[in-house]
N, C-alpha and C positions, 0 to 999 in steps of 0.2 A: 571475616572469620565465620565459619559455619556454626550455627547454634546447636549445642548438644541437647539431646533429649534427656529428661530427668529419669533416672532409674533408682527407685528406693532400694536400700540395701536389704530390706526384708524380702522384696521381690527377687533380688539377686540370690538370696539364700534358697528360696523355693526353686527358682530356675536352675541353680547350680546342682541341687540334689537330684532333680528330675532328669536333667540333661546328663549328669554323671551316671545315673542309673541306666539310662538308655544306651549310652556309650559302652558301659560295661557289659550289658546284655548282648549288644551287637558283637563285641569282641569274643564273648563266649560262644556265640552262634558261629563265628568264623572259624573257631578252633585252631587258630595259629598261635595261641598262647595268650594268657591274660597279662595285664600290666603287672610289673614287679611289685607294686604296692598291694594289690588285692590277691596276688597269687597264693600266699599262705592261707588266707581265709578260704579261697576257692578249693584248695587241696583238702582242707579240713572238711569242707562240704562234700567233696567227692568221696572221701574215705568214710565218714560217719554215716552219710546217707545210704551207704550200702548195707548197713546193719540197722539203721533207724531212718526209714524213708522220709518222715516229716522234717528232718533236719535240712532246711533249705540253705541256699547261698546267702540269703539275707540274714538268717539266723547265725550262720558262720561269721558273717561280717561283724555283727555287734558283739558276738562272743569273743572274737579275736581282738576287737577294739577294747573290750573291757579288760582283757589281759594286758594290752598295751598301756592303758591308763594306770593299771596297778604297777607295771614296770616303770612308768614315768614317775609315779609317786615315790618309788624307791630311789630312782636316780636323782630326783629333786630333793629328797629328804623330807617331803611333806605332801599332804593332799590338799588341793585347792577346790573350792566349791565349783569353780569353772569346769573342773574335770567331769562333774556330774552332768552339766549342760552338754558337754561334748559327747557323753554317752547317750543322752537323749537324741542328739543329732544322729548318732550311729544307728539307733533304733529306728528313727524315722527313715533314714536312708535304707536300712535293711528291709523294711516293709515296702518301701517304694521300689526297691530293686526286685523283690519277689513278684510284685504286681507287673512290672515292666517285663521281666523275664517270661512270665506266663503269656503276655501279649505277643512278644517277639517270637516265642516258640510256635505260634500259629502261622508265621510266615513260611511259605514253602521254600525249600532249598533248590537251587538251580545250578549246582556244580561249582567248579573252582572260581570262575569269574564272580559269582555271587558271594563266595566266601571272602575274596579279596576286597570287594566293595564293602562288605560288612565290617571287615577289619579296619579299612581306611576311615570309614564313617565313624566307627566306634572309637578309634584313636583320636580323631578330631573332636568328637563330642565330649570325650573324657577330659581333654585339655580345655575345652570351652567351659565345661562344668566346674572344673577346679578354678579357672580364671574368675568365674562369677563368685565362687565361694571366697576368694581372696578379697572381694570387695564388699564384705559384710562384716558387721561387728558381732554377729551371732556366733556362738561357739562352733568351731569347725569340727570335722571328724577327728578321731584320735591320731590319724596319720599326720595330718597337717599340724595339729597341736603339739605332738611329740617333737617335731622338727623345730617349731617356733620356740618352745620352752627351753629345749636344750641349747639352741643357738643363743637365746637371751641370757641364759644362766652363765655361759662361758664366754660370751662376747664374740662368738664365732659368726662368720657370714652365713646367712640362711642358705644361699645356693650351695655352699660347701657341705653344710650339714645335711641338706636334702640329697645331695649326690651320694654321700656316705650311707645315709639311711636307705636309699633306693638300692644300692649295691648289697647292703646287708640283707634287705628284704628279698632281693633276688636270690641270694645265696641260701637263705632259709627256705625259699620255695623249692630250689633244687634239692636240698637235703630232705625236705618233706616228700617230694616226689619219689626219691630213691627209697626212703623209709617206708612209704605207703604202698608203692607199686613196683619196687625192685629196680635194680640198675639196668640201664639200657631202655627203659620205658618211661618217657617223659609225659607227664600229665600237667596241664596248667602252665608249665614253664617251657616255652618252645622258642622258635626263632622270632616270633612276633613279640615275645617278652623282651628279648635282647634289643630289637629295633625300638621298642617303646622306651626302654631305659636310655637309649642313645639320644633320642630326639624329643622326649616328652617335656623336659625342662625348657628347651628352646621353644617348642610349640606353645607352651603355657605363657611364656614371656611375650611372644609375638601376639597371641590372641589377647592378652591383658592390655597391651598397648593399643591394639585395634579397638577394644571396647572403650578404653579411656579417651580415645580420640572422638568417639561418637556418643558416649553416654556420660552424664553428670551424676555420679553416684552420691546419694544423700540418705541420711538416716531419717526415716519417717517417724516411727513410734518413739524413738529416743529423743528426737527433736521436740515432739509434743510433750514428752515427759519433762523436758527441760524448760517448758514454758515458752518455746520459740514459736 
């Protein structure tokens, strides 16, 4: 049996956020549509930045995730301390996203083939980033936390709750696009968004299994704290 390499979950957390940010930036560069999960936040960014330029995509991300955490508290009937850590993750991700977006914006554009490549790479990297985040004990972003908490509360399968959440998020994105930019003019939610909704869950599952076959995920800091 091939020996697996050790990957501490704290490293998986950092890798997940950076890779996810890079994938999101590449999908934005491709302009074929964002993932259904981030589409609402992206549309908020597009709309508000027209009247307040400093309102970045990253700021829209943690602002929207703050709203999600408030909604989650109402759905669950209580507020958990872990929700605050999830918001910290959202802020870290938002700052990372803005930095990566600035770097990716410096890459010259070379037509349709370049856009297709950016989209495919972005989609794969987003799935890889989420797969890494699934292998850490550190509080995830509000998107993943919302799905996990609701599924645990009602005893529903996570994949089913995730599918429903993705569909609702996609629907909200379409409504926001119409509300902000008018009917017949899609922003943020395009054909690439639909494709992502159809295959994203499967991709994350495949990549997660691929990582688990090659990496031994361990908790570094938590193991030390436990005296191991």
